[in-house]
C-alpha positions in Angstrom: 143.4 60.6 148.9 145.4 63.6 147.6 144.4 67.0 148.6 143.2 69.5 146.0 144.7 72.3 147.8 148.1 73.8 146.7 151.0 73.3 149.0 150.9 77.1 149.7 147.3 76.8 150.8 148.0 73.7 153.0 150.8 75.7 154.7 148.3 78.5 155.3 145.8 76.2 156.8 148.4 74.8 159.3 149.9 78.2 160.4 146.6 80.3 160.5 145.5 81.8 163.8 141.7 81.0 163.5 140.9 82.5 166.9 142.0 85.9 165.4 141.1 85.6 161.8 137.6 84.2 162.2 136.3 87.1 164.3 138.1 89.5 161.9 136.3 88.0 158.8 133.0 88.0 160.6 133.4 91.7 161.3 134.4 92.3 157.7 131.1 90.6 156.5 129.2 92.9 158.9 131.1 95.8 157.4 130.1 94.6 153.9 126.5 94.5 155.0 126.3 90.8 154.4 123.3 90.3 156.7 120.6 89.3 154.3 122.4 89.3 150.9 125.5 87.4 150.0 128.7 89.2 149.2 131.2 87.7 146.8 134.8 86.8 147.7 136.3 89.9 145.9 134.1 92.3 147.9 135.1 90.5 151.1 138.7 90.6 150.3 138.7 94.3 149.4 137.0 95.2 152.7 139.2 92.7 154.7 142.4 94.3 153.5 141.0 97.8 154.3 139.9 96.9 157.8 142.8 94.5 158.8 145.7 95.4 156.6 148.2 93.1 158.3 146.1 90.0 158.3 144.5 89.3 154.8 147.2 90.2 152.3 150.0 88.5 150.4 153.0 89.9 148.5 153.3 89.3 144.8 156.0 91.1 142.8 156.6 93.5 145.8 152.9 94.5 145.7 150.5 93.8 148.5 147.3 92.0 147.2 144.3 90.4 148.9 145.0 86.8 149.8 141.9 85.1 148.5 142.9 81.7 149.5 143.3 82.7 153.1 140.0 84.6 153.1 138.3 81.5 151.6 139.9 79.2 154.3 138.9 81.6 157.0 135.3 81.7 155.6 135.3 77.9 155.7 136.5 77.8 159.2 133.8 80.4 160.3 131.1 78.2 158.7 132.1 75.2 160.8 129.8 74.1 163.6 132.0 75.2 166.5 132.0 78.9 165.1 128.8 79.0 163.1 129.1 82.7 162.1 128.9 82.4 158.2 126.6 80.8 155.7 127.3 80.4 151.9 130.1 79.4 149.9 132.9 80.6 147.4 130.6 80.6 144.4 127.3 82.2 145.6 129.0 84.4 148.1 128.7 84.5 151.9 126.5 86.1 154.6 126.4 86.3 158.4 124.2 83.9 160.4 122.3 85.2 163.3 125.1 84.1 165.6 127.6 85.9 163.4 125.5 89.0 163.2 125.1 89.1 167.0 128.9 88.7 167.4 129.7 91.5 164.9 127.4 93.8 166.6 129.1 93.2 169.9 132.4 93.9 168.4 131.2 97.1 166.9 129.9 98.2 170.3 133.3 97.4 171.8 135.0 99.4 169.0 132.7 102.4 169.5 133.2 102.2 173.3 137.0 102.5 172.9 136.6 105.5 170.6 134.5 107.4 173.2 137.0 107.0 176.0 
């Protein structure tokens, strides 16, 4: 069975560091206030590039733009049973699960704790 993903997207999937990207996209959803309402991929991408400028972009014609395919792959990974941080999909938008919300709040507390010291 042939994959519907482009060769570029397949390469991203193999090279992605999920242990770094999944927590980052979970915190991005928290920053987007995606706790009860779903947020579209464009809103997530905009916030992801602002929060983590080195992780979620690609270069096209010497311009940095949000990498929607990497964000979609990361959201898909975050939905998997072993993570369980995200609910939703590409078309309707995504939101945090209870587990994802708890994780994002813990990250926020850690970030705030570092700023105070």
